[in-house]
C-alpha positions as CSV (number, residue, x, y, z in Angstrom):
1,X,182.4,247.6,203.4
2,X,185.2,247.8,205.3
3,X,184.8,246.7,209.1
4,X,184.5,249.2,211.8
5,X,187.6,247.5,214.1
6,X,189.8,245.0,213.7
7,X,188.8,241.1,213.9
8,X,188.7,239.5,216.9
9,X,189.0,235.9,218.4
10,X,185.4,236.3,218.9
11,X,184.7,234.9,215.5
12,X,186.9,232.2,215.3
13,X,185.2,231.0,218.9
14,X,181.6,231.3,217.5
15,X,183.1,229.9,214.2
16,X,184.0,226.6,215.7
17,X,181.2,226.5,218.0
18,X,178.7,227.2,215.1
19,X,180.5,224.3,213.3
20,X,180.2,222.2,216.1
21,X,176.5,222.4,216.8
22,X,175.6,222.0,212.8
23,X,177.8,218.9,213.4
24,X,175.1,217.6,215.4
25,X,172.1,219.0,214.1
26,X,172.1,220.8,210.6
27,X,170.0,220.0,207.5
28,X,172.4,218.2,206.3
29,X,173.3,215.9,209.2
30,X,169.4,215.1,210.3
31,X,169.2,214.1,206.0
32,X,172.2,212.1,206.6
33,X,170.9,210.6,209.8
34,X,167.7,209.7,208.0
35,X,169.8,208.2,205.2
36,X,168.0,210.8,202.5
37,X,170.2,212.7,199.6
38,X,170.1,216.4,200.5
39,X,169.1,217.2,197.0
40,X,165.8,214.7,197.8
41,X,164.9,217.0,200.0
42,X,165.3,220.7,197.7
43,X,163.4,218.4,195.1
44,X,160.2,218.5,197.6
45,X,160.9,221.8,198.7
46,X,159.1,224.1,196.3
47,X,156.1,222.0,196.5
48,X,156.0,221.9,200.2
49,X,156.0,225.9,200.1
50,X,153.7,225.7,198.0
51,X,150.7,224.2,199.6
52,X,151.1,226.3,202.8
53,X,149.0,229.2,203.9
54,X,150.3,232.0,205.5
55,X,152.9,235.4,205.5
56,X,155.6,234.2,203.8
57,X,157.8,235.8,202.6
58,X,155.2,238.7,203.3
59,X,156.5,240.6,206.6
60,X,160.1,239.3,206.1
61,X,159.6,240.5,202.0
62,X,158.4,244.1,202.9
63,X,161.2,244.6,205.6
64,X,163.8,243.5,202.9
65,X,162.1,246.1,200.6
66,X,162.7,249.0,203.1
67,X,167.0,248.3,202.7
68,X,166.4,248.2,198.9
69,X,166.4,251.8,196.9
70,X,164.9,251.6,193.9
71,X,167.9,251.7,191.2
72,X,169.8,249.3,193.3
73,X,171.9,246.3,193.2
74,X,170.7,242.8,194.8
75,X,172.5,239.6,195.5
76,X,170.4,237.2,197.0
77,X,172.4,234.5,198.3
78,X,170.5,230.9,198.7
79,X,168.1,232.8,196.6
80,X,166.1,229.3,195.8
81,X,163.2,229.6,193.7
82,X,163.1,233.6,193.7
83,X,160.8,234.4,196.6
84,X,162.6,237.2,197.2
85,X,164.7,237.8,194.1
86,X,161.8,238.0,191.7
87,X,159.5,240.4,193.7
88,X,162.7,242.2,194.8
89,X,163.5,242.4,191.1
90,X,161.1,244.7,190.5
91,X,162.7,248.1,192.4
92,X,166.0,246.8,192.0
93,X,168.2,247.8,188.9
94,X,169.6,244.4,188.8
95,X,169.3,241.1,190.8
96,X,172.7,238.1,191.0
97,X,170.9,235.1,192.3
98,X,173.3,232.2,193.9
99,X,171.9,228.6,194.3
100,X,173.4,225.7,194.4
101,X,170.5,223.2,193.8
102,X,169.5,221.8,190.6
103,X,165.9,221.1,191.7
104,X,165.8,225.2,193.1
105,X,167.3,226.9,190.1
106,X,164.5,225.0,187.3
107,X,162.1,226.3,189.8
108,X,163.5,229.5,190.0
109,X,163.9,229.5,186.1
110,X,160.7,228.6,186.1
111,X,158.9,231.8,188.4
112,X,161.2,234.1,186.6
113,X,160.1,233.1,183.0
114,X,156.1,232.8,184.7
115,X,156.9,236.8,185.9
116,X,158.7,237.5,182.8
117,X,161.6,238.9,185.1
118,X,164.1,240.0,182.8
119,X,166.9,241.3,185.1
120,X,168.3,238.7,187.7
121,X,171.1,236.8,186.4
122,X,172.0,233.4,188.4
123,X,174.7,232.1,189.4
124,X,175.0,228.4,190.1
125,X,177.5,227.7,192.6
126,X,177.9,227.3,196.3
127,X,178.7,230.4,198.0
128,X,181.9,229.1,198.7
129,X,182.9,229.1,194.9
130,X,181.9,232.5,193.6
131,X,184.6,233.9,192.5
132,X,183.8,237.4,194.5
133,X,186.1,239.5,192.8
134,X,184.4,238.3,189.5
135,X,181.0,239.1,191.1
136,X,182.0,242.6,191.9
137,X,180.1,244.6,194.7
138,X,176.3,245.4,195.3
139,X,174.6,247.9,197.0
140,X,172.4,245.1,199.2
141,X,173.8,241.2,199.8
142,X,170.8,239.6,201.4
143,X,170.8,236.0,202.6
144,X,167.8,234.4,204.2
145,X,168.0,231.2,205.5
146,X,170.8,229.6,203.7
147,X,174.0,229.6,205.4
148,X,174.6,225.5,205.4
149,X,178.5,226.3,205.4
150,X,180.8,225.1,207.6
151,X,183.3,227.9,207.2
152,X,180.8,230.4,208.2
153,X,183.2,233.3,209.3
154,X,184.5,233.4,205.5
155,X,181.3,233.0,204.2
156,X,180.2,235.8,206.3
157,X,183.6,238.0,205.7
158,X,183.1,237.8,201.9
159,X,179.6,238.6,202.2
160,X,180.6,241.7,203.5
161,X,183.3,242.3,200.8
162,X,180.6,242.6,197.9
163,X,178.2,244.8,199.9
164,X,178.6,248.4,198.9
165,X,176.3,250.0,201.3
166,X,174.5,247.2,203.4
167,X,174.4,243.3,204.2
168,X,171.0,241.8,205.5
169,X,171.1,238.5,206.9
170,X,168.0,236.3,207.8
171,X,168.1,233.2,210.3
172,X,165.8,231.7,212.9
173,X,164.8,232.7,216.2
174,X,162.7,230.2,217.2
175,X,159.3,227.9,216.3
176,X,156.9,226.9,217.7
177,X,157.9,223.2,217.3
178,X,161.3,223.3,218.3
179,X,161.1,222.7,222.1
180,X,158.9,220.1,221.6
181,X,160.7,218.2,219.3
182,X,163.9,218.5,221.9
183,X,161.9,217.3,224.5
184,X,160.1,214.3,223.0
185,X,163.1,212.5,220.8
186,X,166.3,214.9,222.2
187,X,166.9,216.5,219.1
188,X,167.7,220.0,219.3
189,X,167.4,222.8,216.6
190,X,170.2,224.1,214.8
191,X,172.7,226.6,215.9
192,X,170.3,230.6,215.7
193,X,170.8,233.8,214.6
194,X,172.9,234.6,217.8
195,X,176.2,232.8,216.2
196,X,175.9,235.0,213.1
197,X,175.7,237.8,215.2
198,X,179.1,236.7,217.6
199,X,180.5,236.1,214.1
200,X,180.2,239.6,212.6
201,X,181.1,241.2,215.5
202,X,184.0,239.5,215.6
203,X,185.2,240.0,212.3
204,X,184.9,243.9,213.0
205,X,181.6,244.9,212.2
206,X,178.4,245.9,214.2
207,X,175.7,244.3,213.7
208,X,171.6,245.7,214.1
209,X,168.9,242.9,215.0
210,X,165.5,243.1,214.5
211,X,162.7,240.7,214.8
212,X,159.9,239.9,212.7
213,X,156.8,236.9,213.7
214,X,155.0,235.4,211.5
215,X,152.2,232.6,211.2
216,X,151.0,230.3,208.8
217,X,149.0,226.8,208.4
218,X,150.1,223.5,206.5
219,X,148.7,220.4,205.9
220,X,149.3,218.3,209.4
221,X,150.1,215.3,206.8
222,X,152.6,217.4,204.2
223,X,154.2,218.8,207.8
224,X,155.2,215.3,208.7
225,X,156.6,214.9,205.7
226,X,158.9,217.6,205.8
227,X,159.9,216.5,209.3
228,X,160.3,213.1,208.0
229,X,163.1,214.7,206.1
230,X,164.0,217.6,208.8
231,X,164.5,216.7,211.1
232,X,164.4,212.9,210.2
233,X,161.2,211.6,212.4
234,X,160.4,208.1,212.1
235,X,156.8,207.2,211.6
236,X,156.6,206.2,215.2
237,X,157.6,210.0,215.8
238,X,155.7,211.8,213.8
239,X,152.8,210.4,215.5
240,X,153.7,211.3,218.8
241,X,154.1,214.9,217.5
242,X,150.5,214.6,216.2
243,X,149.3,213.7,219.3
244,X,151.2,216.6,220.9
245,X,150.0,219.6,218.2
246,X,146.3,218.3,218.4
247,X,146.5,218.5,222.3
248,X,147.7,221.6,222.7
249,X,145.3,223.2,220.2
250,X,147.3,223.8,217.4
251,X,145.9,221.4,214.9
252,X,142.6,222.9,213.3
253,X,139.7,220.7,210.9
254,X,138.4,222.3,207.4
255,X,138.0,221.6,203.9
256,X,137.8,218.2,204.9
257,X,141.7,218.4,206.0
258,X,144.0,218.7,209.3
259,X,145.4,222.1,209.2
260,X,148.4,222.6,211.5
261,X,149.3,225.9,213.0
262,X,153.0,227.0,212.8
263,X,154.5,230.3,214.7
264,X,158.2,231.2,213.7
265,X,160.6,234.2,214.4
266,X,163.1,235.4,212.8
267,X,166.0,237.8,213.3
268,X,167.0,240.5,210.7
269,X,170.8,241.1,211.0
270,X,171.6,243.9,209.3
271,X,175.1,245.5,208.8
272,X,176.5,248.8,206.9
273,X,178.6,250.8,205.4
274,X,179.5,254.1,208.1
């Protein structure tokens, strides 16, 4: 896609703000503070997702599906274990999945084999290291919660370059534990979707934004395990957060387990060719 106007200083200002915010509160920053290697997080991630109950990627997958016409090509950046790439491969003529994590790639390959999918190519690299000239254009370029890029402007610019018809970004617009974690422990959430919108606009494109709300349940112990990795809560902090969640009626008891109700809002940022 080509931009509709010249680039402006807006993208630089918001890209710098993104980097500064990430230096304070990004996944890598939180893991480093907790003394946890990043790959240790991703090696646990698939098992965490499998243990959750709820509408993921349900409502998001349905929305993405409306942007992919049958027979089009899809580029999934940060494909993870294939939550989007695999079901969308049933409509796409071909899917290219970019994923840097060895643990996630192993799970992705296993899921591809399990579902007998034959039209997915995996690129085992960070997006910043992909040869976009060799990659070539794709009808729909998708990135879902996969923006661990210090140079977000450079990453988004190349995403636009390889998107033949549309770029679709999905990033957080908030969740029901963010304010509690900040209030109780002074840990701010990572940068939200507004940064991406401003960068895209500064690069000369007109983003269109819609929101998707979804709920799920997660075993309370599992949620505390996740939060021990990101944002890196210690045992005492997890105990305080448990008490907070119970006092707010966010925990239910059944099947001999405690379940935490989670509510999330994501922004879908769409950029299309005219």
